[in-house]
MIDOTOR-384347 format. One record per residue (C-alpha): x, y, z; residue in three letters. Coordinates in Angstrom, 2 decimals, m for minus. Example, Ala and Ser with C-alpha at 12.3 -4.5 7.8 and 13.67 -1.06 7.14 Angstrom:
[[12.30 m4.50 7.80] ALA]
[[13.67 m1.06 7.14] SER]
END
This chain:
[[m14.46 m16.79 m23.58] MET]
[[m14.79 m13.54 m21.57] THR]
[[m11.34 m11.87 m20.73] LEU]
[[m10.92 m9.41 m17.40] VAL]
[[m7.63 m7.45 m17.01] ALA]
[[m5.85 m6.53 m13.81] GLY]
[[m3.07 m3.78 m13.27] VAL]
[[m0.85 m3.61 m10.40] ASP]
[[0.86 m0.61 m10.64] SER]
[[3.18 m0.99 m7.48] SER]
[[6.36 1.07 m6.37] THR]
[[8.72 m1.52 m7.78] GLN]
[[7.01 m2.46 m11.04] SER]
[[3.86 m2.65 m13.28] CYS]
[[2.08 m6.08 m13.61] LYS]
[[m0.94 m7.05 m16.00] VAL]
[[m2.75 m10.21 m15.57] VAL]
[[m5.61 m11.29 m18.15] VAL]
[[m8.14 m13.90 m16.79] ARG]
[[m11.12 m15.59 m18.01] ASP]
[[m13.89 m13.61 m16.12] ALA]
[[m16.11 m16.60 m15.21] PRO]
[[m13.37 m18.83 m13.79] SER]
[[m10.60 m16.76 m12.92] GLY]
[[m8.29 m18.80 m14.77] ARG]
[[m5.11 m16.89 m15.82] LEU]
[[m4.90 m16.71 m19.75] VAL]
[[m1.67 m14.43 m20.10] ARG]
[[0.63 m11.84 m17.87] GLU]
[[3.05 m9.28 m18.55] GLY]
[[5.10 m6.89 m16.49] ARG]
[[7.63 m3.95 m16.85] ALA]
[[9.73 m2.14 m13.91] PRO]
[[9.37 1.24 m12.81] HIS]
[[12.26 3.50 m11.49] PRO]
[[13.53 3.67 m8.07] ASP]
[[12.88 6.58 m5.67] GLY]
[[10.72 8.29 m3.47] THR]
[[9.34 10.50 m6.43] GLU]
[[8.82 9.82 m9.57] VAL]
[[7.45 11.34 m12.89] ASP]
[[3.74 9.62 m13.79] PRO]
[[4.84 9.43 m17.26] ALA]
[[7.03 6.56 m16.22] ALA]
[[3.86 4.66 m15.18] TRP]
[[2.43 5.07 m18.18] ARG]
[[5.21 3.53 m20.20] ALA]
[[5.60 0.88 m18.01] ALA]
[[1.95 0.00 m18.29] LEU]
[[2.14 0.43 m21.91] GLN]
[[5.18 m2.28 m22.16] ASP]
[[3.44 m4.50 m19.37] ALA]
[[0.32 m4.23 m21.60] LEU]
[[2.00 m5.32 m24.91] ALA]
[[3.73 m8.39 m22.68] GLU]
[[0.47 m9.55 m21.78] ALA]
[[m0.94 m9.39 m25.59] GLY]
[[m3.01 m6.02 m25.16] GLY]
[[m6.56 m5.32 m24.68] LEU]
[[m7.91 m5.99 m27.89] GLY]
[[m9.88 m9.06 m26.71] ASP]
[[m10.68 m7.96 m23.07] VAL]
[[m13.99 m6.74 m22.01] ALA]
[[m12.92 m4.90 m18.51] ALA]
[[m9.87 m3.81 m17.00] VAL]
[[m9.39 m2.10 m13.78] ALA]
[[m6.27 m0.47 m11.87] VAL]
[[m4.70 m1.21 m8.73] GLY]
[[m1.75 1.10 m7.67] GLY]
[[0.56 2.21 m4.63] GLN]
[[m1.44 4.12 m2.05] GLN]
[[m1.08 7.77 m1.20] HIS]
[[1.14 9.05 m4.00] GLY]
[[0.51 12.84 m4.57] MET]
[[m0.23 13.64 m8.39] VAL]
[[m0.58 17.23 m9.12] CYS]
[[m2.15 18.35 m12.39] LEU]
[[m2.54 21.84 m13.95] ASP]
[[m5.48 23.31 m15.52] GLU]
[[m4.74 21.52 m18.99] ASP]
[[m4.20 18.20 m17.05] GLY]
[[m0.80 18.21 m17.63] ALA]
[[1.54 16.58 m14.77] VAL]
[[2.95 19.71 m12.55] VAL]
[[5.91 18.04 m10.50] ARG]
[[7.22 14.30 m10.14] PRO]
[[4.99 12.66 m7.68] ALA]
[[5.67 12.05 m4.36] LEU]
[[5.46 8.49 m3.49] LEU]
[[4.11 6.87 0.00] TRP]
[[7.56 6.44 0.67] ASN]
[[8.54 10.10 0.82] ASP]
[[9.31 11.03 4.45] THR]
[[9.88 15.08 3.56] ARG]
[[6.38 15.65 4.58] SER]
[[6.92 14.23 8.35] ALA]
[[6.94 17.68 9.61] GLY]
[[4.04 18.83 7.44] ALA]
[[2.03 15.67 9.30] ALA]
[[3.11 16.61 12.76] ALA]
[[2.31 20.54 12.33] ASP]
[[m1.68 19.38 10.88] LEU]
[[m1.97 17.47 13.94] VAL]
[[m0.71 20.13 16.33] ALA]
[[m3.33 22.65 14.26] GLU]
[[m5.88 20.48 15.57] LEU]
[[m4.81 20.18 19.19] GLY]
[[m1.80 18.84 19.62] GLY]
[[m0.60 14.73 19.57] PRO]
[[m3.50 13.25 21.68] GLU]
[[m6.42 16.02 21.13] ALA]
[[m5.14 16.16 17.41] GLY]
[[m5.14 12.85 16.88] GLY]
[[m8.43 11.88 18.12] ARG]
[[m10.04 14.90 15.97] ALA]
[[m8.27 13.71 12.63] TRP]
[[m9.44 9.97 13.35] ALA]
[[m12.96 10.95 14.05] ASP]
[[m12.84 12.97 10.88] ALA]
[[m11.24 10.77 8.34] VAL]
[[m10.20 7.42 10.21] GLY]
[[m6.60 8.16 10.32] LEU]
[[m3.83 10.43 11.98] VAL]
[[m1.67 12.28 9.35] PRO]
[[1.79 10.75 8.91] VAL]
[[4.24 11.50 6.16] ALA]
[[2.79 8.66 4.13] SER]
[[m0.41 10.26 3.22] PHE]
[[m1.53 12.71 0.51] THR]
[[m2.38 15.47 2.87] VAL]
[[0.98 15.96 4.35] THR]
[[2.41 15.80 0.96] LYS]
[[0.19 18.82 0.17] LEU]
[[0.86 20.91 3.12] ARG]
[[4.88 20.09 2.24] TRP]
[[4.13 21.51 m1.19] LEU]
[[2.46 24.54 m0.30] ALA]
[[5.06 25.44 2.01] GLU]
[[8.41 24.39 0.16] HIS]
[[7.38 24.50 m3.83] GLU]
[[4.80 27.64 m3.54] PRO]
[[5.04 27.85 m7.57] ALA]
[[4.10 24.34 m8.22] SER]
[[1.14 24.78 m5.53] ALA]
[[0.00 27.63 m7.39] ALA]
[[0.04 25.49 m10.67] ARG]
[[m2.21 22.76 m9.18] THR]
[[m5.59 22.66 m10.48] ALA]
[[m6.25 18.89 m9.28] ALA]
[[m4.69 16.52 m7.09] VAL]
[[m5.27 12.57 m7.44] CYS]
[[m3.29 9.43 m6.69] LEU]
[[m1.60 6.84 m8.88] PRO]
[[m4.32 4.67 m9.75] HIS]
[[m6.77 7.31 m10.20] ASP]
[[m4.23 9.02 m12.98] TRP]
[[m3.59 5.63 m14.78] LEU]
[[m7.37 4.92 m14.84] THR]
[[m8.02 8.46 m16.28] TRP]
[[m5.17 8.10 m18.69] GLU]
[[m6.37 4.90 m20.21] LEU]
[[m9.83 6.83 m20.48] ALA]
[[m7.79 9.18 m22.76] GLY]
[[m9.03 12.20 m20.70] ARG]
[[m5.98 14.34 m20.83] ARG]
[[m7.60 16.91 m22.88] GLY]
[[m5.56 19.83 m24.22] GLY]
[[m6.20 23.97 m23.82] GLY]
[[m7.99 25.37 m20.64] ALA]
[[m11.40 24.28 m21.30] ALA]
[[m10.48 20.86 m22.31] GLY]
[[m8.21 20.49 m19.13] GLY]
[[m10.97 21.68 m17.06] ARG]
[[m13.71 19.14 m18.42] GLN]
[[m11.05 16.53 m18.20] SER]
[[m9.98 17.22 m14.66] LEU]
[[m13.67 16.76 m13.95] ALA]
[[m13.43 13.20 m15.22] ALA]
[[m11.18 12.15 m12.78] LEU]
[[m12.52 9.05 m10.68] VAL]
[[m11.40 7.20 m7.74] THR]
[[m12.58 4.50 m5.45] ASP]
[[m13.34 4.46 m1.18] ARG]
[[m10.27 2.02 m0.72] GLY]
[[m7.87 4.64 m2.41] ASP]
[[m9.27 7.86 m1.27] ALA]
[[m9.51 6.83 2.45] SER]
[[m5.88 6.95 2.51] GLY]
[[m5.49 10.81 1.54] THR]
[[m6.27 11.88 4.55] GLY]
[[m9.36 14.24 3.55] TYR]
[[m12.27 11.51 2.89] TRP]
[[m13.65 9.58 5.45] SER]
[[m14.57 6.09 5.06] SER]
[[m17.13 6.31 7.47] VAL]
[[m19.35 9.24 6.12] THR]
[[m18.06 8.13 2.50] GLY]
[[m17.77 12.24 2.12] ASP]
[[m14.44 14.47 1.27] TYR]
[[m13.47 16.91 4.00] ARG]
[[m12.63 19.54 1.85] LEU]
[[m12.10 21.70 5.07] ASP]
[[m9.22 19.50 5.73] LEU]
[[m7.87 19.77 2.17] LEU]
[[m8.25 23.50 2.29] GLU]
[[m6.46 23.63 5.74] ARG]
[[m3.35 21.56 4.36] ALA]
[[m3.23 22.85 1.06] PHE]
[[m4.47 26.75 1.66] GLY]
[[m7.29 25.99 m0.96] ARG]
[[m9.49 23.03 m2.44] THR]
[[m8.17 21.62 m5.81] PRO]
[[m10.26 19.37 m8.04] VAL]
[[m10.53 15.66 m6.21] VAL]
[[m11.66 12.96 m8.34] PRO]
[[m15.16 11.57 m7.79] ARG]
[[m15.46 8.83 m5.72] VAL]
[[m17.61 5.62 m7.41] LEU]
[[m19.04 2.33 m5.97] GLY]
[[m16.95 m0.99 m5.57] PRO]
[[m18.30 m2.04 m8.89] ALA]
[[m19.13 1.39 m10.85] GLU]
[[m18.01 1.79 m14.26] GLN]
[[m15.40 4.42 m14.79] ALA]
[[m15.92 4.51 m18.60] GLY]
[[m14.19 2.84 m21.60] THR]
[[m10.50 2.77 m22.58] VAL]
[[m10.06 5.29 m25.38] ALA]
[[m8.30 4.08 m28.40] ALA]
[[m4.44 6.13 m28.76] GLY]
[[m4.62 6.47 m24.96] SER]
[[m2.39 3.85 m23.78] LEU]
[[m2.96 1.00 m25.99] THR]
[[m3.98 0.85 m29.41] GLY]
[[m6.96 m1.14 m28.31] ASP]
[[m10.26 0.47 m27.30] ALA]
[[m13.75 m0.10 m25.92] GLY]
[[m12.86 m2.34 m22.84] ALA]
[[m15.22 m1.23 m19.68] ALA]
[[m12.98 0.48 m16.99] LEU]
[[m13.32 m0.44 m13.32] GLY]
[[m12.94 2.26 m10.69] PRO]
[[m9.85 0.60 m9.88] GLY]
[[m8.67 0.73 m5.95] THR]
[[m5.58 1.00 m3.94] GLY]
[[m2.91 m1.65 m3.95] ASP]
[[m4.00 m3.03 m0.34] ASN]
[[m7.50 m3.16 m1.41] ALA]
[[m6.95 m5.08 m4.47] ALA]
[[m4.78 m7.60 m2.84] ALA]
[[m7.42 m8.39 m0.22] ALA]
[[m9.92 m8.41 m3.40] LEU]
[[m7.63 m10.89 m4.83] GLY]
[[m7.48 m13.23 m1.94] LEU]
[[m10.87 m13.11 m1.58] ALA]
[[m10.46 m12.02 1.97] ALA]
[[m13.33 m12.10 4.08] GLU]
[[m14.61 m10.47 7.35] PRO]
[[m12.02 m11.63 9.79] GLY]
[[m9.24 m12.50 7.27] ASP]
[[m5.88 m10.84 8.05] VAL]
[[m3.85 m10.34 5.25] VAL]
[[0.08 m9.80 6.24] VAL]
[[1.69 m8.62 3.31] SER]
[[5.75 m8.39 3.31] ILE]
[[6.66 m6.21 m0.08] GLY]
[[8.91 m2.85 m0.21] THR]
[[6.25 m2.12 2.55] SER]
[[4.49 m4.16 5.39] GLY]
[[1.27 m4.22 5.69] VAL]
[[m1.18 m5.82 8.05] VAL]
[[m4.77 m5.45 7.24] SER]
[[m8.35 m7.07 8.17] THR]
[[m11.53 m6.65 6.50] VAL]
[[m14.22 m5.57 8.46] SER]
[[m17.75 m4.99 8.49] THR]
[[m17.30 m1.92 10.91] THR]
[[m15.17 1.01 10.55] PRO]
[[m12.43 1.57 13.09] MET]
[[m10.70 4.62 14.59] THR]
[[m7.44 4.81 16.25] ASP]
[[m6.39 8.54 17.75] PRO]
[[m3.05 6.86 18.22] THR]
[[m2.68 6.74 14.32] GLY]
[[m1.03 3.02 14.66] THR]
[[m4.01 2.11 12.60] VAL]
[[m5.28 3.69 9.63] ALA]
[[m9.07 3.04 9.01] GLY]
[[m9.28 2.52 5.44] PHE]
[[m11.94 1.29 3.35] ALA]
[[m12.05 m1.99 1.05] ASP]
[[m12.98 m2.45 m2.75] ALA]
[[m16.12 m4.17 m1.63] THR]
[[m18.13 m2.05 0.65] GLY]
[[m16.44 m2.91 4.08] HIS]
[[m13.55 m1.42 5.62] PHE]
[[m9.75 m2.26 5.88] LEU]
[[m8.35 m1.33 9.23] PRO]
[[m4.50 m1.20 8.28] LEU]
[[m1.03 m0.95 9.74] VAL]
[[1.81 m0.12 7.43] THR]
[[5.61 m0.21 8.24] THR]
[[8.24 1.35 5.72] LEU]
[[10.57 m1.53 6.27] ASN]
[[9.73 m5.08 4.96] ALA]
[[10.93 m7.11 2.48] ALA]
[[14.18 m4.75 2.03] ARG]
[[15.00 m5.75 5.38] VAL]
[[16.04 m9.41 3.99] LEU]
[[17.75 m7.75 1.03] ASP]
[[19.98 m5.51 3.29] ALA]
[[20.92 m8.50 5.67] THR]
[[21.72 m10.81 2.93] ALA]
[[23.91 m8.09 1.12] ARG]
[[25.79 m7.37 4.57] LEU]
[[26.26 m11.14 5.25] LEU]
[[27.47 m11.45 1.40] GLY]
[[24.83 m14.32 1.04] VAL]
[[21.81 m15.09 m1.38] ASP]
[[18.19 m15.40 0.17] HIS]
[[18.19 m18.93 0.06] ALA]
[[21.20 m19.00 2.56] GLU]
[[20.14 m16.17 4.65] LEU]
[[16.86 m18.28 5.33] SER]
[[19.29 m21.66 5.93] ARG]
[[21.33 m19.23 8.55] LEU]
[[18.28 m17.94 10.29] ALA]
[[16.66 m21.12 10.71] LEU]
[[20.01 m22.91 12.20] SER]
[[19.89 m19.96 14.97] ALA]
[[17.82 m20.43 18.00] PRO]
[[14.38 m18.71 18.79] ALA]
[[15.03 m15.14 19.98] GLY]
[[18.58 m15.01 18.22] ALA]
[[20.23 m15.52 21.71] GLY]
[[18.96 m12.02 22.60] GLY]
[[20.36 m10.18 19.72] LEU]
[[18.00 m7.92 18.32] VAL]
[[17.59 m6.09 14.85] LEU]
[[15.24 m2.98 15.25] VAL]
[[15.30 m2.71 11.07] PRO]
[[14.51 1.18 10.84] TYR]
[[16.65 1.31 7.80] LEU]
[[13.99 3.78 5.82] GLU]
[[13.00 5.30 8.89] GLY]
[[9.69 3.80 10.07] GLU]
[[6.11 4.91 9.62] ARG]
[[4.54 2.90 12.42] THR]
[[5.82 3.60 14.79] PRO]
[[5.96 7.06 13.39] ASN]
[[9.86 7.90 13.34] ARG]
[[10.52 8.97 9.88] PRO]
[[14.24 9.78 11.00] TYR]
[[14.99 6.99 12.98] ALA]
[[17.65 4.58 11.86] THR]
[[18.35 0.62 12.29] GLY]
[[19.67 m0.30 15.43] ALA]
[[21.51 m3.80 16.75] LEU]
[[21.32 m4.63 20.27] HIS]
[[22.55 m7.52 22.49] GLY]
[[25.81 m8.42 20.39] LEU]
[[28.04 m10.59 22.63] THR]
[[30.92 m13.33 21.38] LEU]
[[28.05 m15.81 21.30] SER]
[[25.57 m13.78 19.01] THR]
[[28.26 m12.48 16.76] GLY]
[[27.88 m14.46 14.05] ASP]
[[25.97 m14.39 10.75] PRO]
[[23.51 m16.86 11.80] ALA]
[[22.43 m15.10 14.52] HIS]
[[22.06 m11.72 12.71] LEU]
[[20.05 m13.46 10.10] ALA]
[[17.93 m14.64 12.92] ARG]
[[17.17 m11.63 14.28] ALA]
[[16.64 m9.88 11.13] ALA]
[[14.02 m12.19 10.11] VAL]
[[12.44 m11.80 13.91] GLU]
[[12.90 m8.10 14.03] GLY]
[[11.14 m7.83 10.92] LEU]
[[8.06 m10.25 11.86] LEU]
[[7.99 m8.38 15.24] CYS]
[[7.06 m4.68 13.45] GLY]
[[4.18 m7.13 11.73] LEU]
[[3.23 m8.72 14.91] ALA]
[[2.56 m5.55 16.54] ASP]
[[0.74 m4.58 13.55] GLY]
[[m1.73 m7.75 13.96] LEU]
[[m2.08 m7.08 17.54] ALA]
[[m3.43 m3.21 16.33] ALA]
[[m5.80 m4.27 14.10] VAL]
[[m7.12 m7.12 16.06] ALA]
[[m7.77 m4.39 18.86] ALA]
[[m10.67 m3.42 16.82] GLY]
[[m12.87 m6.09 17.91] GLY]
[[m12.94 m8.15 14.66] THR]
[[m12.05 m11.75 15.63] PRO]
[[m9.12 m12.99 13.71] VAL]
[[m10.59 m15.66 11.25] ARG]
[[m7.41 m16.40 9.09] ARG]
[[m4.07 m15.19 8.47] VAL]
[[m2.58 m14.70 4.98] PHE]
[[0.71 m14.18 4.19] LEU]
[[1.73 m12.92 1.21] VAL]
[[4.11 m10.56 m0.55] GLY]
[[7.86 m11.19 m1.89] GLY]
[[9.18 m11.67 1.61] GLY]
[[6.66 m14.32 2.16] ALA]
[[8.90 m16.53 m0.26] ARG]
[[11.45 m16.87 2.08] SER]
[[11.73 m20.14 4.03] GLU]
[[12.42 m18.35 7.23] ALA]
[[10.02 m15.68 7.02] VAL]
[[7.45 m18.35 6.82] ARG]
[[8.78 m20.97 9.41] ARG]
[[9.45 m18.36 11.94] ILE]
[[6.21 m16.37 11.36] ALA]
[[3.94 m18.36 13.50] PRO]
[[6.35 m18.21 16.35] ALA]
[[6.29 m14.78 16.21] VAL]
[[2.63 m13.81 15.43] LEU]
[[1.55 m16.12 17.73] GLY]
[[m0.80 m17.67 15.07] VAL]
[[m0.98 m20.11 12.56] PRO]
[[m0.25 m18.90 9.00] VAL]
[[m1.81 m19.19 5.77] LEU]
[[0.68 m19.06 2.73] VAL]
[[m1.00 m19.10 m0.82] PRO]
[[1.32 m19.68 m3.68] PRO]
[[3.63 m16.89 m4.91] PRO]
[[1.05 m14.55 m7.19] GLY]
[[m0.04 m11.06 m8.31] GLU]
[[m2.78 m10.75 m5.86] TYR]
[[m3.22 m6.87 m6.54] VAL]
[[m3.50 m7.59 m9.94] ALA]
[[m5.63 m10.25 m9.30] ASP]
[[m7.95 m8.18 m7.21] GLY]
[[m7.99 m5.53 m10.10] ALA]
[[m9.16 m8.06 m12.37] ALA]
[[m11.68 m9.62 m10.25] ARG]
[[m13.23 m6.38 m9.89] GLN]
[[m13.31 m5.67 m13.57] ALA]
[[m15.34 m8.80 m13.66] ALA]
[[m17.73 m7.50 m11.27] TRP]
[[m18.28 m4.55 m13.32] VAL]
[[m18.88 m6.58 m16.08] LEU]
[[m21.41 m9.02 m14.08] ALA]
[[m22.79 m6.66 m11.93] GLY]
[[m24.70 m7.60 m8.74] GLY]
[[m23.70 m6.85 m5.03] ASP]
[[m21.01 m8.77 m4.43] THR]
[[m17.77 m9.60 m6.50] PRO]
[[m17.37 m12.73 m8.81] PRO]
[[m16.66 m16.13 m6.97] VAL]
[[m13.42 m17.46 m8.17] TRP]
[[m11.60 m20.63 m6.88] PRO]
[[m9.06 m20.02 m4.17] SER]
[[m5.27 m20.67 m4.61] ALA]
[[m4.18 m23.28 m2.78] ALA]
[[m2.59 m22.77 0.69] THR]
[[0.46 m23.98 2.85] GLU]
[[m0.09 m24.14 6.63] VAL]
[[2.45 m23.17 8.96] TYR]
[[2.22 m23.66 12.35] GLU]
[[4.66 m23.40 15.50] ALA]
[[4.55 m22.74 19.12] ASP]
[[4.23 m19.00 20.08] PRO]
[[7.40 m17.54 21.55] VAL]
[[6.17 m14.46 23.19] PRO]
[[9.65 m13.70 24.78] ALA]
[[10.94 m12.64 21.04] VAL]
[[8.50 m9.88 21.12] ARG]
[[8.90 m8.79 24.68] GLU]
[[12.79 m8.63 23.82] ARG]
[[12.01 m6.83 20.75] TYR]
[[9.92 m4.46 22.52] ALA]
[[12.24 m3.52 24.75] GLU]
[[14.89 m2.56 22.17] VAL]
[[12.41 m0.53 19.81] ARG]
[[11.52 1.45 22.71] ASP]
[[15.40 2.59 23.22] LEU]
[[15.44 3.52 19.50] THR]
[[14.02 7.43 18.80] ALA]
[[14.05 9.56 16.05] ASP]
[[17.58 10.98 14.74] ARG]
[[16.67 14.62 14.39] VAL]
[[17.84 16.03 11.26] PRO]
[[20.20 18.39 10.78] ARG]
[[19.64 21.54 8.93] ALA]
[[19.81 20.91 5.21] GLY]
[[19.47 17.33 5.24] THR]
END
């Protein structure tokens, strides 16, 4: 039996799956938590990966491993390969001002947006690495001066597995040159173009003031080296895949094909579609990412997703099962009650300082059922806007997969078709990011132009008549919600 392993180093935890390479059959798995917060010492990711690997039985009998990781996080390394400061994660919004400045420097909201979209397929917002580097240069110049290389979370863990963190200045420089990444993750930095396949080092220098070392971009099935003894595991010799960002890994794990749309409800909400052609959107709503197979992955992300359900359940003093029951007991449209769930600011639309808003509260809607329904519909309306945006790129929608922790909610599954306007397929709960990484590892072993075919998981199909009035009412309230200008020192 030939085994492969896939890693999902996500915002909240690290998951490892070990699968049979020819069939994709799950053999064993492990997990470990990550600390909360929007900045994290990467050492915590290393420790969690070690724990998850141990729980999954290690890599001693594994032929290949690949890492899927949360996108955009800024990992800065000094010339010796040491981490300069805690990594800023994708959901850290302190660089919102830097994002606005970078767009303004290329001509302002309209012209600057188009210039950035044409250059790298996206318009800077606080999530992207390029804006975090500008923030670092402006607010922590000493840390910026120490930074010799910048990489992403999955790049760093792949590098750690390869045992590349050298000691001494010369060894450090040599090890920094060994940093690698892939198209999927590089396309979310803001300084690599999925259209040309090249870094835009001029934009990196504009943001940071100089050009640090950046990882070499590998092909979809190009080997990144081998696992080194004593790196994160006592086992050595497994081939390393290039890895990828979490969204591209999930699409690979679902075996998504051109025209398939993946709607993921996790810490963030993500709507992405596999496309054979790149997409650029000067408004910044759609990010023109690459996928993990050589295609493209136009994508819309919202900051507020499954935690909206958590917050609403907490507010009502119920568990998630009761929240679903309450939501399904209320009418579609919640009697006009609308929750705009910008509980952590928002990325799409770009309102990093916004807060949540509840509108339409009356004596008849002021009960738990209507609030529960408004929360579920508000969450789904943001994702429906994303579906419309990616579909506008011209790739016909073939299928919609609904995945992530939020998809476990019965109310979300049953209400989604009415809000999204299309039937949805719900695969069984699974670790699709880790599965995608494992499938990539199997591809590295097998070679060829396409990843190995593994049997698809059985899916449930949910259908409902579309209720466009829900989105129309949500749009009215959404457009009343603006950024709260932060006070000095906040």
